[in-house]
Structures are given as C-alpha cells and as structure tokens.
N, C-alpha and C positions, 0 to 999 in steps of 0.2 A: 760923422758922429756916431758914434754904436751906443748901445742900450748901457755898459759899463766904461765908457772911458772916466779913466782917473780911480776906478774900482782897482781894489786888491782881491783877489779870488784865491781859495783854499779847497782844492779837488783831492779827497782819496778814492783810493784804487783807481785812481788814474791813468795806469799802464797800459791798460785796454777797456772795452766794450763802451758801457754809456760812461764811466769816467772819463775815458778819453774822449769820445765825443763830446762832452762837455768842457772839456779843459779846451779843446778846440775850439767850440763856439764860444765861453768867455774872452778868450783870446781875439776873435775874431771881432769881438764887441768891443774892442778896448779896454778890457781888464788885463791887469798884471797878476799872472796865474803861479800859484805854487800847485805842483806836480807832485802829489805825495802815492807812495805805495811801497807793499814791500819787497816787490821787484822792482829793487834801483834801479837795473840797467832799461827798464821797461820805463820806468819816471822817466830816466835821464832821458830816453828816446822822444817820448812825447814833447817834454819841458825845451829839447831842443829845437821841435820844428815850428812851437811856439812863443820860444822867447822867455819861456818861464823858468822858473826856479823846481828843479828836481829836489827830493827830498824820499828817501829810504828809510820808509817805519812800519810796523807793526802795529798797525790802529787796535788789536786786541790787548794791547800794553799802555796801560795808563801815560809813563812815563816818554813813552814813544809818542805818544797823541800828544803830552805837552810840549814835549822838545819840538814836534814838527811843526805846530802851532807858534812856537817863540822863537823856530828860525825865521819861518816865513814873513811871524811879525818886524822882529830885528833886522831883512833885509828889505821890504818895502814898508815900512813905518807903520803899518797899521794892517787889518783885517774886514772887510768890507762884507765878504761874503764866504760863507761855508759851504762847502756840498758833501756833508756825510753817506759816501756811495758803496764804500767796500764793505765786500759779504762773499760769503760761500754758501754752497750748502752741500749735503752729504747723501740723499737722497737715502735714506731708511725710510722705511713705511711700519716697519714691524716693532713694536718700542722696544719686545724683549731681544730684539738683536740688535740693539744701541750700546754700544761702547762705552767706555767714559771718556775716551780718548774722544772718540767722536762728536758727544753732544759739549767737551771743553771746547773742542774746533770752530763750534758753527757758534755756541753762544760767546765767545770770547768777542768775534769779529765783530759778528750781525748783531749784539745787543751792547754788551759795555763798549765796542769801539764808538758806537752813536753817542751812549752817556759822557764816555770819556771827550768824544769831540763835541758835545752841547757846552760842557762845561766850560772846557779849554775855549769856545771861540766865544762863549757869551760872556767872560772875560774880557778877551780881547775886545769884543767889539763893545763893554762898558767902556772901554779907554777910547774909543773910539767915535762913541755917541749914537752908535747903533750899528745897525747892520742886518742881514738875512743868512739863514742858514735854511737848508733843503737836505733831508734824510731821505735815502731809496728805504721804499719800504716793501710793496709787491701788492698786487692783486690778490697773492695769499695773505696781506695782511688785513684782507679783509672779508675772505672766504674762506672755506676748508681748503686744506691742501693736502688730501691723505699720503699721495708717493713721498712724500717727506715733510711728517707732520712738524719736528723741530725747527726745521727752517720755519711753518709755518704761524710756530710759537714764535720765535722770533720775530717776524714782519708784523705781528697780531703787536708785540712791544714795543716797534718802533710807532706805531700807529697810536697808543693809548700816550707815548711820550711826548711823540710832538702836541696832542688835544691837551694834552694834561700842563704843560710850562707853556704854551704860549700866552695862555694869559697873563702868567709870571711876567716873562719877558717883554710880552709886549709896549705896558707903559714906561718901559726903557729905550724902545725905539728899535727893539730886535725882535724882527718876524721870524717865527718857525713854523716852516709847512713838510710834507711830504709829498713823492711822487709815489703814484702805485700801478707800475707797469704790467702785464700782461705778459707774456713768453717774447721775448726780447735776445736777438741775434747777438748772444754774448758768451765768455768762455765758463758762465754757470751751466750753460749745459751743453752733456756730451755730442759727442758726434754720431752717436746712436740715438739721441734723442733729436737732435737736427735732421738728421736721414727721413725717422719717423716723419716726422710734419710736412717734410717735403713730399714722400709718399702718400698721404692723405691729403698732398694739397692746403694746407694753414698755412698760411706765410705769416713767418716772424716779421717783429716790427726791427725796422732798423734802430742800433741806439743812436741815432740824429732826433729821430722823434722826442726819445725820452730826455735828452737835453735838449731840444726844443722847451718841452715841458719844464724844466726844471728853469728855465732864464725866462718864461711866461712867469714861473713862480717869482722868482729873484725880484722880478719888474714892476710885479703887481703890489696891493696893499693888501693882500693878503695874508691870513696868520691863523695856526690852528686846523689848516686844511687839509687834505689830503686828494690830488688830484687822480684819476683813473684814466692809465692812458693804453687804448684799445686798440688794435688794427684796424684801418677806417675812420677812424672817428680821432675830433679834436679832443686833446686834455678835456678834462672837467672835473669839479670838485666833487666827493661824492658826497651823499645825503645821506646824512645821520637821523636815526630815530630816536625819539628817546624812548625810555622806559615808562614804565605804569609809575604814577604816584604815589603818595601814602595816601592811605583812608583811618579814617579814626580821628584820636583826638591830634594827630600828625598833619592831619589834611590842610592844605593851602599854607603849610609852613614850609620854609627850606633852613636846611639843617647848616649850620657854621662851617665855613670854610677856616678860618682861623684856628689855629691847634698851639 
C-alpha cells in the first residue's frame, strides 16, 4: 500500500529536476500522475516511465494552466494533489541591467503560474471534496538572495501566497503548503555554478530529497507551512516570528479580516 494509492496528482515542471523526481515518487506511492511541462517531449518521457498522463503547457499562461487541470481532471476523474513546481531563474543582480523581457519571463512562471495553479487546483479540489496543494518556493523565499533579486522576490511572493490562502481553503478540506529548498541539482543552476559548488566542496541536494519533503507535506495535516530543505537535514517547517503589535488605543485589538 502506497501513501497515495487511489489519488490523482498533477505536477508542473515535471520534465526534469524536482518535478520529475516528485512525479516518479508520487507514482511509486500509488498515485495516477499528470506530468505537465512546457517541454512536451520531456513530459512525455517522464509520463511514459511512470504510466502517467503527459500534458504540454506553459504555466505562465492562465488558459494553458486551466487547460492542463481540465485535461487531467477529465482523464482521471478528479485531482487530489497539485504540486506547483515550474520555475525559472534569470541570474540578474543589478536592477539597472534588468530588461522588461527578463522580468516578464520570470514573473509569469514563478508567480503568475502559482496563482493560476492555486486557482485551478482549488476549483478542482472543491469538486473532489478536498485535496493538497504544494508550491515550490526556495530558501530565497525566506532570505535575501542578491545574485538574482527578482527570483528572490517571486519566491518571497510564493511564501506570502501560501500563508495567506491557507486559512481560506483549509475549511474546505484543501491544504496549501510550500517547500523551500536550498541549492538543488537541477537545470535552474548553470554548469558553471555547479562546477563552482563542486570546487568548494559544497554538495548540492538531489531532487529526490525535495520530492520526499513534498510527499511528506501531502501526507501530513499541515497547512500554511513552509518546509525548509537543507543538505544533511530533514525537512522542517520554518518558524515565522510575529511583528510588533499596536500601541495606544489599538492595543489589544485585532484588525478586521473581512472586507
């Protein structure tokens, strides 16, 4: 008996890296898997190995995201798990050097794709009666990352999305969490960067380690959590600290959350 027997999972960015490793692990745990990627041939190769459904789609395009979820739901009869993993980096450190095209490229995949995926997954999971959504953020979503400041901004945004939407969806039986990996051996790192890490003796995490954290979140009761993944450590939820409270007439009062 696998942890996901009888479940249907959709994985974006499934053609390589963390997405590929997670699709393989989900299938090994008994799930029927829709492997989604802009690289259609890569998605087909992964799906072929695990007996899944390949779907080609640009996760920065809202219509393509909706179509991917509709295809998976129509094929399998529903969606129980969504891993919103597709992402890119641009390696721009100087804001004066940032082009409109670079900003658009990274924002539409890393942020828009997660928003569109959350929307599509939550709609499908309402019909299913609940489910689990995990988004890939990054350690850069919790700390500064000067080598790629827009990447850092998009990953901080994913953390904020997950923490903010979780209370709305949890009463519907839909849990939302994020994984926040440190440096992982994926295509998002250039060969030069990988060589540098090898030269200084700093190990990169294998994608399988992140996949196991994703499975742990799916199998848990957690919601609104961000699990940090570091070399040599088990994945663990990041402990967010509160901000200073109000003083004066507002002290001890809670601002309204309904608008």
